[in-house]
C-alpha positions in Angstrom: -10.6 25.6 15.9 -7.0 24.4 16.5 -5.9 22.8 19.7 -3.8 25.8 20.9 -6.7 28.2 20.3 -9.0 25.9 22.3 -6.6 25.8 25.2 -6.4 29.6 25.1 -10.2 29.8 25.1 -10.3 27.4 28.1 -7.9 29.6 30.1 -10.0 32.7 29.4 -13.5 31.2 29.9 -14.7 30.1 33.3 -16.9 27.3 32.0 -17.6 25.9 28.6 -18.8 22.6 27.2 -18.4 21.0 23.8 -21.3 20.7 21.3 -21.6 17.5 19.3 -19.6 18.9 16.3 -16.5 19.8 18.3 -16.8 23.5 19.0 -16.9 25.1 22.4 -20.2 26.2 24.0 -19.9 29.0 26.5 -22.0 29.8 29.6 -21.7 33.5 30.1 -22.2 33.5 33.9 -19.6 30.7 34.5 -22.3 28.4 36.1 -23.7 25.2 34.9 -27.0 25.3 32.9 -30.3 24.9 34.6 -33.9 24.5 33.4 -33.9 28.2 32.7 -30.9 28.1 30.5 -33.0 28.5 27.4 -33.0 26.6 24.1 -29.2 26.3 23.9 -29.1 23.3 26.3 -30.8 20.0 26.1 -31.5 18.7 29.6 -32.6 15.3 28.3 -29.1 14.5 27.0 -27.1 16.9 29.2 -25.6 18.3 26.0 -25.6 21.7 24.5 -27.7 22.3 21.4 -25.7 23.7 18.5 -26.6 27.2 17.2 -27.3 27.9 13.6 -23.8 29.1 13.1 -22.4 25.9 14.6 -24.7 23.8 12.4 -23.4 25.7 9.4 -19.8 25.1 10.5 -20.6 21.4 10.9 -22.1 21.2 7.4 -19.1 23.0 6.0 -16.8 20.3 7.6 -18.8 17.5 5.9 -21.3 16.9 8.6 -18.9 14.9 10.7 -19.7 14.3 14.4 -16.0 13.8 15.1 -14.4 16.8 13.3 -11.0 15.9 14.6 -10.9 12.4 13.3 -13.6 12.4 10.6 -16.6 10.2 9.8 -18.0 8.4 6.8 -19.9 10.8 4.5 -22.9 8.6 4.8 -23.9 5.1 5.9 -23.7 3.6 2.4 -20.0 4.5 2.3 -19.4 2.4 5.3 -21.6 -0.5 4.3 -20.0 -0.8 0.8 -16.6 -0.5 2.4 -17.4 -3.5 4.6 -18.7 -5.4 1.6 -15.7 -4.5 -0.4 -13.4 -5.5 2.5 -15.1 -8.8 3.2 -15.8 -9.9 -0.4 -12.4 -10.6 -1.9 -10.4 -12.9 -4.1 -11.1 -15.9 -1.8 -14.8 -15.7 -2.6 -14.0 -16.4 -6.3 -11.0 -18.7 -6.2 -11.1 -20.6 -2.9 -14.8 -21.1 -1.9 -15.9 -23.0 -5.0 -13.0 -25.4 -4.7 -13.7 -26.0 -1.0 -17.4 -26.5 -1.6 -17.0 -29.2 -4.3 -14.1 -31.0 -2.4 -16.0 -31.1 0.9 -19.4 -32.5 -0.1 -20.8 -30.1 -2.8 -24.1 -28.8 -1.7 -23.8 -30.6 1.6 -20.9 -28.3 2.5 -23.4 -25.4 2.8 -24.7 -27.0 6.0 -21.5 -26.6 8.1 -20.8 -23.4 6.2 -24.1 -21.8 7.3 -23.8 -23.1 10.8 -20.3 -21.7 11.2 -21.6 -18.4 9.8 -24.0 -18.0 12.7 -21.7 -19.4 15.4 -18.4 -17.9 14.4 -18.6 -15.4 11.6 -21.5 -13.1 12.5 -20.7 -12.9 16.3 -17.1 -11.8 15.6 -18.2 -9.4 12.9 -20.7 -7.7 15.3 -18.2 -7.7 18.1 -15.6 -5.9 16.0 -18.0 -3.4 14.5 -19.3 -2.5 18.0 -15.8 -2.3 19.4 -14.6 0.2 16.9 -17.7 2.3 16.6 -18.1 2.8 20.3 -14.6 4.1 20.9 -13.8 5.7 17.5 -10.4 4.2 17.7 -8.2 1.9 15.6 -7.3 -1.7 16.5 -4.5 -0.7 18.8 -6.0 2.2 20.8 -9.2 0.3 21.2 -7.5 -2.0 23.6 -7.5 0.7 26.3 -10.6 -1.3 27.3 -8.5 -4.3 28.3 -4.8 -3.2 28.4 -3.6 -6.6 29.2 -4.4 -7.8 25.7 -3.3 -4.7 23.9 -0.8 -6.9 22.2 -3.6 -8.3 20.1 -4.0 -5.0 18.5 -0.4 -4.7 17.6 -0.5 -8.3 16.2 -3.5 -7.4 14.0 -1.7 -4.4 12.6 1.5 -6.3 12.0 -0.4 -9.1 10.3 -2.3 -6.6 8.1 1.0 -4.8 7.2 2.5 -8.1 6.1 -0.5 -9.3 4.2 -0.8 -5.9 2.3 2.6 -6.5 0.9 2.0 -9.8 -0.8 -1.7 -9.2 -1.5 -0.8 -6.3 -3.7 1.5 -8.6 -5.6 -1.4 -10.9 -6.4 -3.3 -7.8 -7.6 -0.2 -7.1 -9.7 -0.6 -10.5 -11.4 -4.2 -9.6 -12.2 -3.2 -6.2 -13.7 -0.6 -7.9 -15.9 -3.1 -10.5 -17.2 -5.6 -7.7 -17.8 -3.1 -5.8 -20.0 -2.2 -9.0 -21.8 -5.9 -9.6 -22.5 -6.0 -6.4 -24.6 -5.1 -8.3 -27.8 -6.8 -10.2 -30.6 -5.1 -13.4 -29.6 -4.6 -14.4 -26.0 -1.0 -15.1 -25.1 -1.8 -18.2 -23.1 -3.2 -20.0 -26.2 -0.8 -22.1 -28.3 2.7 -23.3 -27.9 4.5 -21.0 -30.4 5.6 -18.3 -27.9 9.0 -17.6 -26.5 8.1 -18.9 -23.0 6.7 -22.2 -24.2 8.8 -25.4 -23.6 9.2 -28.5 -25.7 6.7 -30.2 -23.4 3.8 -27.9 -24.1 0.7 -30.0 -24.5 -0.6 -28.2 -27.6 2.3 -29.6 -29.6 0.8 -33.0 -29.3 -2.6 -31.8 -30.4 -1.0 -30.0 -33.4 1.0 -33.1 -34.3 -2.1 -35.3 -34.2 -4.0 -32.8 -36.3 -1.3 -33.0 -39.0 -1.6 -36.8 -39.1 1.4 -37.7 -36.9 2.2 -38.9 -33.4 4.7 -37.7 -30.8 7.4 -40.3 -29.9 9.2 -40.8 -26.7 11.9 -38.5 -28.0 9.3 -35.8 -28.2 9.5 -35.8 -32.0 6.5 -35.5 -34.3 6.6 -38.3 -36.9 4.0 -38.9 -39.6 2.0 -42.1 -39.1 3.0 -43.3 -42.6 6.7 -43.1 -41.7 6.5 -45.3 -38.6 8.2 -48.7 -38.6 6.3 -51.9 -37.7 7.9 -51.9 -34.2 7.0 -48.3 -33.7 3.4 -48.9 -34.7 3.2 -51.7 -32.1 5.0 -49.6 -29.4 2.6 -46.6 -29.9 -0.6 -48.7 -30.5 -1.0 -47.5 -34.1 -2.8 -50.0 -36.4 -1.5 -50.9 -39.8 -4.2 -48.8 -41.5 -3.1 -45.7 -39.5 -5.7 -45.7 -36.8 -4.4 -43.8 -33.7 -7.5 -44.1 -31.4 -5.5 -46.2 -28.9 -2.4 -44.0 -29.1 -1.2 -42.4 -25.8 1.4 -39.7 -25.5 4.5 -41.4 -24.0 5.5 -38.0 -22.3 2.0 -37.3 -21.0 3.2 -37.0 -17.4 5.7 -34.3 -18.3 3.3 -32.2 -20.4 2.1 -28.8 -19.2 -0.8 -26.7 -20.6 -0.1 -23.5 -22.5 -1.8 -21.5 -19.8 0.4 -23.0 -17.1 3.5 -22.3 -19.1 2.5 -18.7 -19.7 1.9 -18.3 -16.0 5.2 -19.9 -14.9 7.5 -18.6 -17.6 5.7 -15.7 -19.4 4.5 -14.0 -16.2 6.6 -15.1 -13.3 9.8 -16.1 -15.2 9.9 -18.9 -12.6 13.5 -19.8 -11.5 12.2 -23.1 -10.0 13.8 -22.4 -6.5 12.7 -20.1 -3.7 16.3 -19.2 -3.0 17.2 -18.4 -6.7 15.9 -14.8 -6.9 17.4 -14.1 -10.3 16.3 -10.7 -11.6 13.3 -8.4 -11.0 10.6 -9.0 -13.7 10.3 -5.4 -14.8 6.8 -5.7 -16.3 5.5 -7.0 -12.9 7.5 -4.2 -11.1 5.7 -1.6 -13.1 2.3 -3.2 -12.5 3.2 -3.3 -8.7 4.0 0.4 -8.8 0.7 1.1 -10.5 -1.1 -1.0 -7.8 0.5 0.9 -4.9 -0.1 4.2 -6.6 -3.9 3.4 -6.9 -4.0 2.4 -3.3 -2.2 5.6 -2.2 -4.5 7.8 -4.3 -7.6 6.0 -3.1 -6.7 6.7 0.6 -5.2 10.2 0.1 -8.1 11.8 1.9 -8.9 9.0 4.3 -12.4 7.6 4.4 -13.7 10.6 2.4 -11.9 9.3 -0.7 -11.9 5.6 -0.1 -15.6 5.8 0.8 -16.3 6.8 -2.8 -13.9 4.3 -4.4 -15.8 1.4 -2.9 -18.9 2.3 -4.8 -17.0 0.9 -7.8 -15.0 -1.8 -6.2 -18.0 -3.2 -4.3 -20.6 -3.1 -7.1 -18.7 -3.7 -10.3 -17.7 -7.3 -9.4 -21.4 -8.3 -9.1 -22.1 -6.8 -12.6 -19.2 -8.8 -14.1 -20.1 -12.0 -12.2 -23.7 -11.7 -13.5 -22.5 -11.2 -17.1 -20.1 -14.2 -16.8 -22.9 -16.4 -15.3 -25.4 -15.5 -18.1 -22.7 -16.3 -20.7 -21.6 -19.4 -18.9 -25.1 -20.9 -18.7 -25.4 -20.6 -22.5 -22.4 -22.9 -23.1 -22.6 -26.6 -23.7 -21.6 -28.6 -20.7 -22.2 -25.7 -18.2 -24.9 -27.6 -16.3 -22.5 -30.6 -15.8 -20.2 -28.2 -14.0 -22.9 -26.7 -11.9 -24.4 -30.1 -10.9 -20.8 -31.1 -10.0 -20.6 -28.0 -7.8 -23.9 -28.4 -5.9 -24.6 -32.2 -5.8 -24.6 -33.0 -2.1 -22.4 -35.8 -0.7 -23.7 -36.0 2.8 -21.4 -38.8 3.8 -18.5 -36.3 3.9 -20.1 -34.4 6.8 -18.9 -37.1 9.2 -15.3 -35.9 8.5 -14.2 -33.3 11.0 -12.0 -31.7 8.3 -15.2 -30.6 6.5 -16.3 -28.6 9.5 -12.9 -27.2 10.1 -12.7 -26.0 6.4 -16.1 -24.4 6.8 -15.1 -22.5 9.9 -11.8 -21.4 8.4 -13.5 -20.2 5.2 -16.1 -18.2 7.1 -13.5 -16.8 9.4 -11.1 -15.7 6.7 -13.8 -14.7 4.2 -15.4 -12.2 6.6 -11.9 -10.7 7.3 -12.5 -11.0 11.1 -9.6 -10.4 13.5 -7.5 -8.5 11.0 -8.3 -5.1 12.6 -10.0 -3.9 9.4 -13.5 -4.1 10.7 -12.5 -2.2 13.8 -10.9 0.5 11.7 -13.9 0.8 9.3 -16.4 1.0 12.1 -14.3 3.6 14.0 -15.3 6.2 11.4 -19.0 5.5 11.9 -21.3 8.0 13.6 -21.9 7.0 17.1 -25.5 6.0 16.9 -25.2 3.9 13.7 -27.1 0.6 13.9 -24.0 -1.7 13.7 -26.0 -4.8 14.5 -28.0 -4.4 11.3 -24.7 -4.1 9.4 -23.3 -7.2 11.1 -26.2 -9.2 9.7 -26.3 -7.7 6.2 -22.6 -7.9 5.3 -21.8 -11.5 6.3 -25.0 -12.9 4.7 -24.2 -11.0 1.5 -20.6 -12.2 1.6 -21.7 -15.9 1.8 -24.3 -15.4 -0.9 -21.5 -13.9 -3.1 -19.3 -17.0 -2.5 -22.1 -19.3 -3.6 -23.0 -17.1 -6.6 -19.3 -17.1 -7.7 -19.3 -20.9 -7.4 -22.0 -21.0 -10.1 -20.1 -18.7 -12.3 -16.8 -20.6 -12.0 -18.3 -24.1 -12.4 -20.5 -23.2 -15.4 -17.3 -22.2 -17.2 -15.4 -25.2 -15.9 -18.2 -27.5 -17.1 -17.8 -26.0 -20.6 -14.1 -26.5 -20.4 -14.4 -30.1 -19.4 -16.9 -30.7 -22.2 -14.5 -29.1 -24.7 -11.5 -31.1 -23.6 -13.5 -34.3 -23.1 -12.5 -34.6 -19.5 -14.2 -34.9 -16.1 -14.9 -31.6 -14.3 -12.8 -32.7 -11.4 -9.8 -33.0 -13.8 -9.9 -29.4 -14.9 -10.7 -27.6 -11.5 -7.9 -26.1 -9.4 -7.9 -23.8 -6.5 -6.5 -20.3 -5.8 -3.6 -19.4 -8.1 -4.2 -22.4 -10.3 -7.9 -21.5 -10.8 -7.3 -17.8 -11.3 -4.2 -17.8 -13.5 -4.3 -21.3 -15.2 -7.6 -23.1 -15.3 -10.0 -20.1 -15.8 -7.9 -18.3 -18.4 -7.7 -21.5 -20.4 -11.5 -21.9 -20.1 -12.1 -18.4 -21.2 -9.9 -19.0 -24.2 -12.5 -21.5 -25.5 -15.1 -18.7 -25.7 -16.0 -16.6 -28.7 -14.5 -13.1 -28.4 -12.2 -14.6 -25.7 -10.1 -11.4 -25.1 -13.3 -9.5 -23.9 -14.2 -12.2 -21.4 -10.6 -12.4 -20.2 -10.4 -8.7 -19.7 -13.7 -8.6 -17.7 -12.6 -11.5 -15.5 -9.3 -10.0 -14.5 -10.7 -6.5 -14.2 -13.2 -8.1 -11.8 -10.4 -9.7 -9.8 -8.6 -6.4 -9.7 -11.6 -4.6 -8.2 -12.2 -7.4 -5.7 -8.5 -7.2 -4.7 -8.4 -3.4 -4.4 -11.6 -3.4 -2.3 -9.9 -5.5 0.3 -6.4 -4.0 -0.1 -7.6 -0.4 0.5 -9.2 -1.4 3.8 -6.1 -3.4 4.9 -3.8 -0.4 4.3 -6.2 2.0 5.9 -6.1 -0.3 9.0 -2.3 0.0 9.2 -2.2 3.8 8.7 -5.1 4.5 11.0 -3.5 2.4 13.8 -0.3 4.4 13.5 -1.9 7.8 13.5 -4.3 6.9 16.3 -1.4 5.9 18.6 0.1 9.4 18.2 -2.9 11.5 17.2 -1.5 15.0 18.0 1.7 14.4 16.2 0.7 12.2 13.3 -3.0 12.7 12.5 -2.4 15.9 10.5 0.4 14.1 8.7 -1.7 11.0 7.9 -1.2 11.4 4.1 2.6 11.4 4.7 2.3 8.2 6.9 0.3 6.6 4.1 2.9 7.5 1.5 5.8 6.2 3.6 4.1 2.9 4.2 3.1 2.5 0.6 6.7 3.3 -0.5 8.1 0.8 2.0 5.7 -1.9 1.0 6.5 -1.4 -2.7 10.2 -1.8 -2.0 9.7 -5.0 0.0 7.2 -6.2 -2.6 9.9 -6.0 -5.3 11.4 -9.2 -3.8 8.0 -10.8 -4.7 8.3 -9.9 -8.4 11.7 -11.5 -8.8 12.1 -14.9 -10.5 11.5 -16.6 -7.1 8.9 -14.1 -6.0 5.8 -16.4 -6.3 7.3 -18.9 -3.9 7.5 -16.2 -1.3 4.0 -15.0 -1.9 2.7 -18.5 -1.3 4.9 -18.9 1.7 3.7 -15.6 3.3 0.1 -16.5 2.5 0.5 -19.9 4.3 2.2 -18.5 7.4 1.4 -14.8 8.0 -2.4 -15.1 7.7 -3.0 -18.6 9.2 -3.7 -19.5 12.9 -2.5 -16.1 14.2 -5.9 -14.7 13.2 -7.7 -17.5 15.0 -5.7 -16.6 18.2 -6.7 -12.9 17.7 -10.3 -13.8 17.4 -10.2 -16.1 20.4 -8.5 -13.3 22.4 -11.2 -10.8 21.5 -13.9 -13.1 22.8 -12.1 -13.7 26.0 -11.2 -10.0 26.5 -14.7 -8.6 25.9 -16.8 -11.5 27.0 -15.0 -12.3 30.3 -12.3 -9.8 31.3 -14.1 -6.6 30.3 -17.5 -8.2 31.0 -20.3 -9.0 28.6 -22.7 -7.0 30.6 -20.6 -3.8 30.3 -20.1 -4.5 26.6 -23.8 -4.9 26.1 -24.4 -1.6 27.8 -21.8 0.0 25.5 -23.8 -1.3 22.5 -27.0 -0.1 24.2 -25.6 3.4 24.3 -25.2 3.3 20.5 -28.3 1.4 19.3 -30.8 1.9 22.1 -32.9 -0.2 24.6 -35.3 -1.5 22.0 -32.7 -3.6 20.2 -30.6 -4.7 23.2 -33.6 -5.7 25.3 -35.1 -7.9 22.6 -34.8 -11.6 23.5 -33.1 -12.4 20.2 -30.2 -10.1 21.3 -29.1 -12.7 23.8 -27.8 -14.7 20.9 -24.8 -12.4 20.7 -23.4 -12.5 24.3 -24.0 -16.3 24.4 -21.7 -16.7 21.3 -19.1 -14.2 22.5 -18.8 -15.9 25.9 -19.1 -19.5 25.0 -20.0 -20.8 21.5 -17.6 -18.7 19.3 -14.6 -19.3 21.6 -15.5 -23.1 21.5 -15.6 -23.1 17.7 -12.4 -21.1 17.3 -10.7 -23.4 19.8 -11.8 -26.5 17.9 -10.5 -25.0 14.6 -7.2 -24.0 16.2 -6.7 -27.4 17.8 -7.5 -29.2 14.6 -5.3 -27.0 12.6 -2.4 -27.7 14.9 -3.0 -31.4 14.9 -3.2 -31.7 11.1 -0.5 -29.1 10.4 2.2 -29.9 7.9 4.9 -28.0 6.3 3.3 -26.0 3.5 4.3 -26.5 -0.1 4.0 -24.5 -3.3 2.3 -27.1 -5.5 4.8 -29.9 -5.7 7.7 -27.7 -4.6 9.2 -28.5 -1.2 10.6 -25.5 0.5 14.1 -25.6 2.0 14.3 -25.3 5.8 15.4 -21.6 5.7 12.1 -20.7 4.1 10.1 -22.3 7.0 12.3 -20.5 9.4 11.3 -17.2 7.7 7.6 -18.4 7.8 7.7 -19.0 11.5 9.5 -15.7 12.0 6.3 -14.0 10.5 4.1 -16.0 12.9 6.3 -14.9 15.9 6.3 -11.3 14.6 2.5 -11.3 14.8 2.1 -13.1 18.1 5.0 -12.0 20.2 3.2 -8.7 21.0 0.6 -10.5 23.1 3.0 -11.9 25.8 5.3 -8.9 25.5 2.5 -6.4 26.3 1.3 -8.7 29.1 4.7 -8.6 30.7 4.9 -4.9 30.3 1.4 -4.2 31.7 1.8 -6.5 34.7 5.5 -6.3 35.4 6.3 -2.7 34.6 3.3 -0.5 34.3 1.1 -1.8 37.1 2.0 -1.5 40.8 1.3 -3.5 44.0 1.1 -7.2 44.6 0.7 -9.6 41.7 -3.0 -9.8 42.1 -3.3 -6.0 42.2 -1.1 -5.7 39.2 -3.2 -8.2 37.3 -6.4 -6.5 38.3 -5.0 -3.2 37.1 -3.9 -4.7 33.8 -7.4 -5.9 33.0 -9.1 -2.7 34.1 -10.0 -0.1 31.5 -7.8 3.0 31.1 -9.4 6.4 32.1 -9.4 7.3 28.4 -11.6 4.3 27.4 -15.0 5.2 26.2 -16.7 7.3 23.5 -14.4 9.9 22.0 -16.9 12.8 22.1 -18.1 14.4 25.4 -21.8 14.1 24.6 -21.5 10.5 23.8 -19.4 9.9 26.9 -22.1 11.4 29.0 -24.7 9.1 27.3 -22.5 6.1 28.1 -22.2 7.1 31.8 -26.0 7.4 32.1 -26.7 4.2 30.3 -24.3 2.2 32.4 -25.7 3.7 35.6 -29.3 3.0 34.5 -28.6 -0.6 33.6 -26.6 -1.8 36.6 -23.0 -1.4 35.5 -20.3 1.2 36.1 -18.8 3.2 33.3 -15.3 1.7 33.0 -13.5 4.8 31.9 -13.1 8.3 33.5 -16.2 10.5 32.8 -14.0 13.6 33.0 -11.2 12.3 30.8 -9.7 14.9 28.4 -10.5 13.5 24.9 -8.0 13.3 22.0 -9.2 16.6 20.6 -7.9 18.4 23.6 -11.2 19.7 25.0 -11.8 19.2 28.7 -15.0 17.2 29.5 -17.1 18.5 32.3 -17.1 16.6 35.5 -20.1 14.3 35.4 -20.8 14.3 39.1 -21.2 18.1 39.0 -23.5 18.0 36.0 -25.6 15.2 37.6 -25.9 17.3 40.8 -27.6 20.0 38.8 
């Protein structure tokens, strides 16, 4: 039923309530129901029981509780979406490097501790926050209007990250297409993008019985003069065991040259944009098209896409691990990965890295978890989900570490090097080290294709949720005007992000991708997480928030002694951990670099602009709420700014009634207005009148 027809029905009908699936329920005599009202009214929940026709209508509309906004088709859609959102590229290319560089197996100790003290509490907080209100990361702050700027900051950050994150997926798509060949393009030095300093030229020269001189010329050993033999440590009988390449420091591996020159067409300067690399531009267009199609029908379509993006990476990781363990030298890599170095645990940086990895790996404080959970059905057990997903995410990181280091061990064995000399992190691991390692395998194009296809699915799993966060936040702010136009809002944002992303596929594009990654998604997220704990734990009140959760999951779960772990973390432990990480990050902060490249000052100005663009909303909204919107003395204005809006609470009338009863029965006052007119335009009955019956 449309909003206008519902309003007409309201004006013609003396009294009606709303059944759980959104349709009106009439009382023919215009009076409130009593015990004699018959089977159409449930006195235990003060909510009307839907008729058979109403049930059929609900089934026709997909079984949604919230027919105006929509719900996940089933719980597995939501759970896999959370897994797909949390398990991303960082699990594969960042965690293994952090683990080995921070004590190997010993790193799992601070990593696990930070999971329970920082990761899981924030994860549960955000899932509960969104599910209870059925709102996005901006509208959900009707609970504590003073900190509504946190929601704006989350959305801005997600909007920025989505732009460059899709560029990284673009690189993976390009590599995947390049893997569809009998000979991988990052093998050998005979390609147009290779330079005279390609390291394979030295190998080829030595194989042909020559050496490379300081002029980078390959000369046969037999043609060397006595002085040259002495200079290059070549014996009179032609033995070159002691020979060392005089240009070793300037050499670059074929895989690195392919990445720098064959893919990025690197200009060498962040301010020298050059031209748009058209191959990357087409891959970027394909990436945004896939995102747009995946979200065309909201969670109904994205909930099906994640069945592939969440499950397929585990299949590929398993295949790669089985293959990796059969390779010579693989166990050397794995032992290097897990061998504990407990002495490093005394270094505060190890604990900071563990907290940061947990925080960013679980995708907390981006607004995405609030968005995903806002489409849950009201009584979903979100605490169970907040335990399953983080543990699965951490297990995936460890599993990926075994996969990566088994291949790295093989590569080190093949090149006769130490494992530490072949391992890199992030871009270096994904696009240089691992492709080179895969090139050593039989049927290497197949393994390269599987690896990059896996990275693509991991990337899209996170990217789809990030974009959904942005679009949902926009439509939730203006539901009556924009919700029916959500596909158009999605298309406009994707088109805008594609156009901006074209700057990242120029010859200087990779420098800006790295710069945005260092600035846009750094300590801003820590501030958002800290603000969430302060807002819900102290300003809103942990007891009220617990009763909100009680309304959804029931007394049995909330009254269990183990449940106290959550509010203790929200109010004290998690803010303490985040404050430590934030303080340590500021104390050890230095200007970010792209490898050995030092950014010019203007780039850092742009980076700080991104930080300010994310954080400025917090003080701006505070000033607006206290200085403009509120009235009275400063104390009264402040009290009003931290008090929940009348609209705060569950979106549907029957759930709002449950919340009122739950708060009253457990010693707190429902913070919103029980009679508030919900977003779907149906007037909720006055609770005091219902309770009097």
